[in-house]
N, C-alpha and C positions, 0 to 999 in steps of 0.2 A: 504494500500500500504506500502511495506517495500523495503529496498534497495536491498535485494536479488531478489525479484520479478522484480524490475525495471532493475537490471543488466541482469537478464535472458531475459527479453523482448528486451532490447537494443542489446544484443549480437546476438539474433536470427534475429532481424531486420537488423543488420549490415551485417551478413553473409548470410542472405536469406535462412537459413536452420536450422532445429532443430538439425540434426545430427552433423553438423559442429560446432554449438554453444556448444553442449554438450562436444565435444572434447576439445574446447578451455577452457571451464569452468571446465573441468575435473569432470563432474557429469553424472549420467545416464540420457539417453534421456527421459524416463518416468517421472523422477523427474523434469527435466527441463520443460516438457510440463505442469506438474501440477502447477509449479510456475506461468507460463503465464496464465493458466486458472484461477487461484486464482486472479490474477491481473485484468483480464477481468471481473470476477464476482464482484469484489470489485468496479470497475468503471462503471459496467453495460454498457460496450461497447465491441464490437468486434474490436480487435486491429490488428489481423493478419488473412489473408486469406490463407488457406492451398490449395496447388495445387500439381500437379504431379512433378513440377520442384522445389518445395520448398515452400516458403511463400512470400507474398507481404503485404505491409501495407495498412490498410484502412485509410480513411481521419482522423478518430480519432487516429489511430495508428501513423500517420505522426506527428500529433500535440504532442502526448505524447513523441514520439521519440526525437523531438527537445528539449523538457524539460528534458527528461531523460539523454541525453548526457551531458547537462550542469550540472545537479545535480550530476551525477557520477564524472564528472571532478572536481567539487567543493569539493566533499568528498575526492577524491584522493589527491587534493591539500592540504586539511586540514591535512590529514594523513602525507603527505610529509613534510609539515611545522613543524608538531610535531616531525617527525623524524629528520628534519634539526636542531632542537634545540639540539638534541643529536649528531649532526654532523655525522649521520649514513645514508648511502644510502639505505633507506627502502621505502616501498610503492609500487605504481604502475606507470608505465610509458608506454605511447603509442607512437609507432614509425611508421611513414609512409615510405614505400619503393616503388620506381617505379618498374614495372615488369621487365624492362630490366636488372636490377642488383639485384632485390630482391631475386631471386632464388639462387644466389651465396652467399648471405649474411645471409639468414634466419637461416640455420643450425648453422654456426659458431657463430652467434649472440646469439641464444638460448643457445648453449653450454657455451659461455662466461658468460652469466647471471647465469646459474646454478652453474658454478665453482666459480665465483668471487662475485656474489651478491645473495646468497641463500635466503636472507630475502626479496628480491624484486621480483616483478612480472612484466612481460613485455607482452604487446600486440602488435603484428605486423599487420599493415593494408596495403594493396597494392592498388595503384592507380596511375594515371598519375600525372606528376609533378604539373600541375595546381590545381588538386584536393588536393594534399598533402599540398600545400601552403595555400589553403583555410581552410583545417582542422586544421592546426597549428594556423592560425589567429583567428579561431572561438573557439579554445580550445579543439577541438575533439582529436587532437594529440599534443604531447609535443615536439617532434623532428621529423625530416624527411630528406630524401635525395631528392633533386630536380635537374632537369637539366635546365640550362639556365634561371634562375628565373628573373622575372621582378622586378625592385625596388619596395619596399613596406615599408611604415613607421611602419607597424606592425610586420615586420620580420627582423631577422638578418641572413646574409648568410656568410658562410665560404667556399671558394673553396677547394675541396679535390682532384679532378681528372679531367684531361683534355684529352678528346678523340676526334679524328677526325670522322666526319661522313663518312660512306662508302656506296657504291652501293652494294646491296646484290642481287645476282643472282643465279639461279639454276646451279648446277655443270654440265658442259657439259657431254654428253654421253662418255663412254669409247672410246678412240681413237681420239676424237676431241681435238683440240688445246685449252689449258687453256688460258683465257685472262690474261692481265698483272695485276700486283699488284695495280696499280693506274688507275684512269680514270679522265680526265679533266672535269670540271663542264660543259663545252660547249657540251660535248658528251651526256649529259642527255637529250638533246633537243628531240630526237626521241625515248627515252626509255619509254615504258609503265610502269607507277609507281602505286604502292599501298601504300597510305600514311595514317597516322592518320588524325584526324579532325584538322581544322584550328587552334583551340585554343591550340593544343599540342605544346610544346616548340620546338621539333625537326622540326615540319612542319613550324613553324614561321621562324626558322633559315634558313632552306633550301630555302623557298620562297623569303625571303628578299635578300639573296645572289644571287639567280638566277635572280631576278628582276634587281639588280644592274649590273649584268653581261650581261643583255639583253638576257637571255636564257629562252624561254618559256618552261614550264614543261608540259608533257603529263600525266595527272593524270587520270587513268582509273577508280579507285574506292577509297573510303575512308573507313577505318576500324579502330575502336578505340582500338582494342586489339592487342598488339604486338605479342603474340604467334600466333594469328590467321593470322596476316600478314605473319609471317614466314611460316606457313603451306601453305598459298596460293602461296608463292614463290617456295616452295618445289614441289608444284603441277604444276609448270610452268604456272601459270595464269598471273603472272606479276613479277615485280622487286620491291625492297624496298630500302629506304634510312634509315639506322639505324646506331647506333654505334656498334662496335664489341662486346661489352658486352652483348647486346641483343641476338646476334647470339650464343655466348658462353653459355648463360643461357638457350637457347632453347633445347639443347640436340640434335640438328639436324645440327650441323656445318659441318659434313662430307658430307651433301647433297648440300652445298652451297659454293659459291665463294664470298669472301668479298674483295672489291676493294676500297682503300682509295680515296676519292674525292680530287683532287688537282686543282690548277690554278683557283681559290684559294682553299686552304684547309679550311674546315669548322669545326672549333673546337667546340665541345660540352662540356660544363663545368658542372661537377657534384658538387653540393654544399650541405653542411649541413645547414639546416634551423631550426631556433628556434624563439620563441616569443621575440620581442624586448621590451615588456611591462611587462611580467611576470618574476620575479626574479628566477634564476635557483636554484633548490634544489640539495643537495648532490647526489641524484639519477640521475637527469637529467645531472649533470656534469659527472658522471661516464658513463652514457649511451652515452653521446657525445664523451668521450674518447674512448670507445669501438668501436663506429662507425668509428671514425677517424683512429684508428689503423687497423681495418679490411679492410677498403678501401685501405689503404696504402699497405697492404700485398697482395692485389689481383694480380694474374698474369696478364700480358698484353695479352688479347685475340687477339689484333691486330697482335702482333708478332707471336702468334700461327697460326692465319689464314694465314699469309704470308709464314709460313714455311711448310705448308702442300703441 
């Protein structure tokens, strides 16, 4: 076993696909497959099951994946600390982004790294806020953006952006009257909703405020994918409660109406999260600065939505 084989296996397992991992690692797919086969041969274990949709981990693969993530993180930390001795932002940093804002930040973040940190390498992983917080606490990610985080002794949070939650509905047919820009929380009582699962931060915020206001919510179905929720709203299957950034990132804003929830307003706070126990390196400090600057320069999707 060597680090190249281990990294090949971990990236394929993370992304669930040899082709996606080959693009991330910037190597040919046959060469990547060969590295994983050599690892399986060396360990005398089948680690990945190939299927029509990609790959899945075997029980042995899941055990090695947990070890592999920690080993690669330790190697990256060692490299970063050596770079820190030279006070240079070098090495590798992993950043977690929620899907609601990740699409708007991925390209500018990659471009900023290439222009400002040519000796560093960045990996972007997408997930719900609760998962990103877990990844940072476990060492799988170095930094991340999370919405409405719960207090944690293992993490430090810095608020970056405050957005109101909005009722997202299909745009009325041509000739029909457009609804108002805002909607009181009490009017969600009879609205069929498509919401993420209960552990998701947006869902917790909405349900807690609705309970305190005495407003029962009509939840028709639960879907963990924000893009899938938007697709269902566009298909007129139901309505959603999201922040305006999620609609702006979807590319389908022209098909939707975004109405700010009021009485009370439900603020969703985007925070930068990092480890409270691992000292920052020059690279993580630079990555933190980049994220903070990029979020600050984001145009307000809420203003755009109201102006259409």
